ZAMARGU-4260 file (C-alpha; in steps of 0.2 Angstrom, whole numbers, plus 5000, padded with zeros to 4 digits):
<rodrens>
0) 5296/4645/4732 | 5285/4658/4740 | 5294/4673/4748 | 5292/4677/4766 | 5287/4693/4773
5) 5304/4699/4777 | 5311/4694/4759 | 5296/4704/4752 | 5301/4719/4762 | 5319/4717/4756
10) 5313/4717/4738 | 5303/4733/4741 | 5317/4742/4750 | 5329/4738/4736 | 5319/4743/4722
15) 5310/4758/4729 | 5327/4765/4734 | 5335/4762/4717 | 5322/4768/4705 | 5320/4785/4713
20) 5337/4785/4722 | 5345/4799/4712 | 5331/4810/4714 | 5330/4807/4733 | 5348/4810/4735
25) 5346/4827/4726 | 5331/4831/4737 | 5340/4827/4753 | 5356/4836/4748 | 5348/4852/4742
30) 5335/4851/4756 | 5349/4849/4769 | 5359/4864/4762 | 5343/4874/4762 | 5342/4874/4781
35) 5354/4888/4780 | 5347/4896/4764 | 5347/4913/4773 | 5365/4912/4778 | 5370/4906/4760
40) 5361/4920/4752 | 5370/4932/4763 | 5387/4924/4758 | 5382/4926/4740 | 5379/4945/4741
45) 5397/4951/4746 | 5391/4969/4745 | 5382/4967/4761 | 5397/4960/4771 | 5404/4972/4783
50) 5388/4982/4786 | 5387/4987/4804 | 5373/4984/4817 | 5366/5001/4823 | 5356/5004/4840
55) 5340/5009/4831 | 5338/4999/4814 | 5320/5002/4813 | 5323/5021/4815 | 5336/5020/4801
60) 5324/5011/4790 | 5310/5023/4793 | 5321/5038/4789 | 5327/5030/4773 | 5309/5025/4767
65) 5303/5042/4771 | 5316/5049/4759 | 5315/5036/4745 | 5297/5031/4745 | 5286/5044/4753
70) 5271/5041/4743 | 5271/5022/4744 | 5255/5013/4748 | 5264/5002/4761 | 5281/5000/4769
75) 5289/4984/4776 | 5305/4982/4786 | 5314/4966/4789 | 5325/4968/4804 | 5343/4960/4806
80) 5344/4944/4815 | 5356/4930/4819 | 5354/4922/4802 | 5355/4938/4791 | 5363/4953/4799
85) 5355/4964/4785 | 5342/4978/4786 | 5330/4975/4772 | 5316/4987/4766 | 5302/4985/4754
90) 5288/4996/4748 | 5273/4995/4736 | 5269/5009/4724 | 5251/5015/4722 | 5243/5006/4708
95) 5257/4993/4708 | 5254/4977/4697 | 5250/4960/4705 | 5261/4945/4705 | 5254/4929/4712
100) 5240/4939/4720 | 5252/4950/4729 | 5257/4968/4725 | 5274/4969/4717 | 5286/4977/4729
105) 5302/4987/4728 | 5317/4981/4738 | 5332/4990/4746 | 5345/4986/4759 | 5354/4998/4770
110) 5368/4998/4783 | 5360/4998/4800 | 5374/5007/4807 | 5375/5022/4795 | 5359/5021/4785
115) 5368/5021/4769 | 5360/5012/4754 | 5368/4996/4749 | 5367/4988/4731 | 5369/4969/4732
120) 5370/4959/4717 | 5355/4949/4710 | 5357/4931/4715 | 5346/4915/4715 | 5355/4912/4732
125) 5350/4898/4744 | 5332/4900/4739 | 5335/4891/4723 | 5342/4876/4732 | 5327/4877/4744
130) 5314/4877/4730 | 5323/4864/4720 | 5321/4851/4733 | 5302/4851/4732 | 5298/4859/4715
135) 5313/4854/4705 | 5316/4866/4691 | 5310/4870/4674 | 5294/4859/4676 | 5276/4865/4679
140) 5274/4867/4698 | 5260/4854/4700 | 5270/4841/4689 | 5286/4844/4699 | 5277/4843/4716
145) 5268/4826/4710 | 5286/4819/4706 | 5293/4824/4722 | 5278/4818/4732 | 5279/4801/4724
150) 5298/4801/4728 | 5294/4805/4746 | 5281/4791/4747 | 5294/4779/4740 | 5307/4786/4753
155) 5294/4783/4767 | 5291/4765/4761 | 5310/4762/4759 | 5313/4768/4777 | 5299/4757/4784
160) 5303/4741/4774 | 5322/4744/4779 | 5318/4743/4797 | 5308/4727/4795 | 5321/4719/4783
165) 5337/4722/4795 | 5334/4711/4810 | 5350/4717/4818 | 5349/4735/4812 | 5351/4743/4829
170) 5365/4731/4834 | 5374/4734/4818 | 5373/4753/4821 | 5388/4751/4833 | 5398/4742/4820
175) 5408/4749/4806 | 5421/4740/4796 | 5431/4751/4785 | 5440/4746/4769 | 5429/4730/4768
180) 5420/4734/4751 | 5402/4729/4751 | 5402/4726/4770 | 5408/4744/4773 | 5394/4751/4762
185) 5381/4741/4771 | 5388/4747/4788 | 5388/4765/4782 | 5370/4763/4776 | 5364/4755/4792
190) 5374/4767/4803 | 5367/4783/4795 | 5350/4776/4793 | 5348/4772/4812 | 5358/4787/4818
195) 5344/4799/4812 | 5330/4787/4810 | 5317/4798/4820 | 5322/4812/4809 | 5320/4802/4793
200) 5303/4796/4798 | 5298/4814/4803 | 5305/4822/4787 | 5297/4810/4775 | 5280/4809/4784
205) 5279/4828/4786 | 5284/4830/4768 | 5269/4820/4763 | 5258/4830/4774 | 5264/4846/4765
210) 5260/4838/4748 | 5243/4833/4753 | 5235/4847/4743 | 5244/4841/4728 | 5242/4822/4730
215) 5224/4823/4737 | 5217/4840/4731 | 5199/4835/4734 | 5202/4830/4752 | 5214/4845/4755
220) 5201/4857/4748 | 5186/4850/4756 | 5168/4851/4749 | 5165/4868/4758 | 5181/4877/4753
225) 5179/4894/4747 | 5187/4902/4731 | 5201/4913/4735 | 5196/4931/4737 | 5203/4943/4724
230) 5216/4955/4730 | 5210/4972/4733 | 5215/4984/4720 | 5227/4998/4725 | 5221/5016/4721
235) 5226/5023/4704 | 5229/5040/4712 | 5244/5042/4723 | 5239/5045/4741 | 5246/5060/4750
240) 5261/5058/4762 | 5256/5052/4779 | 5258/5062/4795 | 5273/5058/4806 | 5272/5041/4814
245) 5271/5037/4832 | 5289/5031/4838 | 5291/5013/4833 | 5304/5008/4846 | 5291/5007/4860
250) 5279/4997/4849 | 5293/4984/4846 | 5298/4984/4864 | 5280/4981/4869 | 5278/4966/4857
255) 5295/4958/4862 | 5290/4959/4880 | 5273/4951/4877 | 5281/4937/4866 | 5298/4934/4874
260) 5305/4934/4856 | 5312/4947/4844 | 5302/4956/4832 | 5307/4951/4814 | 5296/4962/4803
265) 5287/4978/4803 | 5273/4983/4791 | 5266/5000/4789 | 5250/5002/4778 | 5240/5017/4774
270) 5222/5011/4776 | 5205/5014/4784 | 5207/5010/4802 | 5189/5004/4804 | 5190/4991/4789
275) 5190/4973/4794 | 5201/4969/4779 | 5217/4976/4774 | 5211/4988/4760 | 5223/5001/4754
280) 5214/5018/4752 | 5221/5036/4749 | 5219/5041/4767 | 5231/5049/4779 | 5228/5035/4792
285) 5241/5022/4795 | 5243/5005/4804 | 5259/4998/4811 | 5260/4979/4812 | 5274/4970/4820
290) 5277/4952/4817 | 5286/4939/4827 | 5288/4921/4821 | 5282/4908/4833 | 5288/4893/4822
295) 5273/4882/4825 | 5255/4886/4822 | 5256/4904/4815 | 5264/4921/4818 | 5262/4932/4832
300) 5256/4949/4827 | 5252/4966/4835 | 5243/4980/4826 | 5245/4998/4832 | 5237/5015/4826
305) 5252/5023/4817 | 5247/5040/4824 | 5247/5038/4842 | 5253/5020/4845 | 5237/5014/4852
310) 5235/4995/4851 | 5221/4990/4839 | 5223/4971/4839 | 5235/4957/4846 | 5234/4941/4838
315) 5243/4925/4844 | 5242/4908/4837 | 5226/4908/4826 | 5212/4897/4832 | 5211/4881/4821
320) 5205/4863/4822 | 5216/4849/4829 | 5220/4843/4811 | 5225/4860/4805 | 5236/4862/4821
325) 5244/4845/4818 | 5248/4849/4800 | 5255/4866/4804 | 5266/4858/4818 | 5273/4845/4805
330) 5276/4859/4792 | 5285/4868/4805 | 5296/4853/4810 | 5299/4850/4791 | 5305/4867/4788
335) 5314/4870/4805 | 5309/4888/4804 | 5307/4888/4823 | 5324/4882/4827 | 5338/4892/4835
340) 5356/4890/4828 | 5360/4874/4838 | 5345/4865/4834 | 5346/4870/4815 | 5364/4862/4815
345) 5357/4846/4822 | 5344/4846/4808 | 5358/4849/4796 | 5368/4834/4803 | 5353/4823/4802
350) 5350/4829/4784 | 5368/4825/4780 | 5365/4807/4787 | 5350/4805/4776 | 5360/4811/4761
355) 5374/4798/4765 | 5361/4785/4768 | 5353/4787/4751 | 5370/4788/4742 | 5377/4773/4751
360) 5362/4763/4747 | 5364/4766/4728 | 5383/4762/4730 | 5378/4746/4740 | 5367/4740/4726
365) 5381/4741/4713 | 5394/4733/4725 | 5383/4718/4729 | 5379/4714/4711 | 5397/4717/4705
370) 5403/4705/4718 | 5390/4692/4711 | 5397/4695/4693 | 5415/4696/4698 | 5419/4679/4689
375) 5410/4683/4673 | 5418/4691/4658 | 5403/4703/4655 | 5393/4713/4667 | 5374/4716/4664
380) 5369/4732/4655 | 5358/4738/4670 | 5373/4736/4682 | 5384/4747/4671 | 5371/4760/4669
385) 5367/4761/4687 | 5386/4763/4691 | 5388/4777/4679 | 5372/4786/4685 | 5379/4785/4702
390) 5394/4795/4697 | 5383/4809/4690 | 5369/4808/4703 | 5380/4808/4718 | 5398/4815/4714
395) 5391/4826/4700 | 5378/4834/4711 | 5390/4838/4724 | 5402/4846/4711 | 5387/4856/4704
400) 5383/4863/4721 | 5401/4868/4724 | 5402/4876/4706 | 5386/4885/4710 | 5394/4895/4724
405) 5409/4899/4713 | 5398/4904/4699 | 5390/4917/4711 | 5406/4926/4713 | 5413/4924/4695
410) 5398/4929/4685 | 5399/4948/4683 | 5389/4957/4696 | 5380/4968/4684 | 5376/4955/4671
415) 5357/4955/4666 | 5347/4941/4673 | 5361/4935/4685 | 5351/4923/4694 | 5347/4913/4678
420) 5366/4913/4674 | 5370/4905/4691 | 5356/4892/4689 | 5363/4888/4671 | 5380/4885/4678
425) 5373/4873/4691 | 5364/4862/4678 | 5378/4864/4666 | 5391/4857/4678 | 5379/4843/4683
430) 5376/4838/4665 | 5395/4838/4661 | 5399/4828/4677 | 5385/4815/4672 | 5392/4814/4654
435) 5410/4812/4661 | 5404/4797/4671 | 5399/4789/4654 | 5415/4793/4645 | 5428/4788/4658
440) 5430/4773/4669 | 5419/4775/4684 | 5433/4774/4697 | 5443/4787/4688 | 5427/4798/4687
445) 5423/4796/4705 | 5441/4801/4710 | 5442/4816/4698 | 5425/4823/4702 | 5427/4821/4721
450) 5444/4829/4720 | 5438/4843/4710 | 5423/4846/4722 | 5436/4846/4736 | 5447/4859/4727
455) 5432/4870/4725 | 5426/4869/4743 | 5443/4871/4750 | 5446/4886/4739 | 5430/4894/4743
460) 5437/4905/4757 | 5451/4911/4745 | 5438/4915/4732 | 5428/4924/4746 | 5443/4935/4751
465) 5447/4939/4733 | 5430/4944/4727 | 5422/4951/4743 | 5427/4964/4756 | 5428/4952/4771
470) 5440/4937/4772 | 5437/4922/4783 | 5449/4928/4797 | 5442/4945/4796 | 5424/4938/4798
475) 5429/4928/4813 | 5438/4943/4821 | 5423/4954/4818 | 5411/4941/4825 | 5402/4939/4808
480) 5398/4920/4811 | 5385/4920/4798 | 5398/4923/4784 | 5411/4913/4793 | 5400/4897/4796
485) 5397/4896/4777 | 5416/4895/4773 | 5420/4884/4788 | 5407/4872/4783 | 5414/4872/4765
490) 5431/4868/4772 | 5424/4854/4782 | 5415/4846/4767 | 5429/4849/4756 | 5441/4839/4768
495) 5429/4825/4768 | 5428/4825/4748 | 5447/4825/4748 | 5449/4811/4760 | 5436/4801/4749
500) 5446/4805/4733 | 5462/4799/4741 | 5454/4783/4747 | 5449/4779/4730 | 5467/4782/4724
505) 5476/4772/4738 | 5464/4759/4743 | 5458/4748/4728 | 5446/4739/4740 | 5446/4721/4746
510) 5436/4705/4747 | 5418/4707/4742 | 5422/4725/4735 | 5435/4719/4723 | 5421/4715/4711
515) 5415/4733/4711 | 5432/4739/4708 | 5435/4727/4694 | 5419/4733/4686 | 5425/4751/4688
520) 5441/4747/4679 | 5433/4738/4665 | 5417/4748/4664 | 5423/4759/4650 | 5422/4744/4639
525) 5404/4743/4641
</rodrens>
C-alpha cells in the first residue's frame, strides 16, 4: 500500500531525528550553555572573583601597560561589562610570531579598582563548550563542520516534517499528561517543540547559513574572491617608547555619546598615521581605536590620533550587499551577541526547550517500540542499543558537563596544560557514563546518573565557596550577579535532575509506558 504524504513525513521525522539525535542533543545542550560562556569562564577563574570596579578602568589599564609592556607594538584593553566584570589587557611584542594570521598576544588581568595584577588559572572555560557545539573536538575543523552541518540539515528537516506530521500539534501544546508513559513523552516532545518553534527554525536555518562556506565552498567564495592578504610583518627592531597619549576618557565618552552604547574594547597601535592599512612601523605615532559591538552587521569603530585626540575615522555598519547583510543578521541572531541579559535568558530557555525536545524524541522512539514488543519474550537488538545509547547520550552528557565544572576547581591551579586536563575529564566522564549504560540495567543507569548529576550541580555552590574567595551568599550581597547566576542556575538544573531521578525510583510508569520499563528491567539480559 502506498504511503500518503503525511506518513512519509512521519517516517522522515522519525529517522532523521534518531540517526543523528545524540549528536543533535549534544549540539543543543552545549550551544545553549554557551549563551553564557563569558559568565561561565568568569566562574571558572576564581582568582578574578572579588575584583572591584574602579571609576577609570581605562586609565588603570594604560598605567599598567606602560609599566609592563612599554615597548609593545600594540596594546588592547577589554573593559568590564555586565557579562564579565574583569579588566583584561593584551599586547603584542615587536617581532611576535603569527598564529592563525594574527600576531600572538600576551594577556593579563588587573583589578579595575586598585590596578593590581591578577593571576587567574588557565582554563578551557565556556569557550570549550561553545566551540564543541559547532566544531566538536579532536577532529579536523573542516570534517567536524561538515558533520555538524549535516546534523543541522537533518534537524531542519525533522522540524519541518514534524510540523507537517502532527495535525493537532498546536492544540496538543496545551495538553500535558504526566505519568502516562509514552503519552507523556509525546506531550513533552510536542510541548517543547511548539513552545520555541520560531527559535528552532531560526537557530537551525541560521546555523546552515553560517556553515555555507563549508557546505558550499564554491558558492560562498564566489568566482571573483580574492586570496587572503598576508599579514604585515612586525618590525624586527623594537620601536622606541611612544610619547604620552592624549587622555582616553574623553575619547570613550565621545564614542559612547555617538553610539548610545558602551565601549567594549580599546586598541592602541604604533603605526603610520597616513597609511590606509594597519601596518606596524617603528614610529612614535599612535592610533587609538575604540570599538563598540552593534550586534548585527558589524562593529562600530572610531579611530583617533593618539597624540592630540583628533578624530581620524568613524565607521558604523560597513556598507555591504543585501545578501551579506542578511547573512550577518542571521549570524547575529544565532550567536545572540547583541542580546542584553533578559533576551539572553530568553534564548537560553528556548535552547533548553530544544534540548528537551531532542532528548524526549529519542526516549519516545524507545517507548513506542517497547510498548509494541511488551508481550514478546525478546526485544530487538536495535531497540536495546538505542535504549543504552540514550543513557550515555542524554544523562551521560549532562553528567559530563557537571563534572567539567567540578574538574575546573579540583584540578591543581598550577598544573601544566590545565585546559586539556579539564577537557579530558569531560570526555572521560562521558565515556564512563556511556559504558555504565551498557553494563547496568537502563532504569538503574538513568536513576544513578541523574542522581549523581543532581548531586554535582546542587553541590556546586559549596564547591565554589570551598575553592574560591566568594561564596554564593557573598556574591548576592556584593551584587556580583555574574558569579551568582552561574551557581543559581546550577541549583535549579540540579533540582530538576533530582526530581527526575526520584520519579524513576517512585513511579514505575503505567499503561503504554510499562513496556519501556519492562525493557529497562530486563535490558541487562541483552
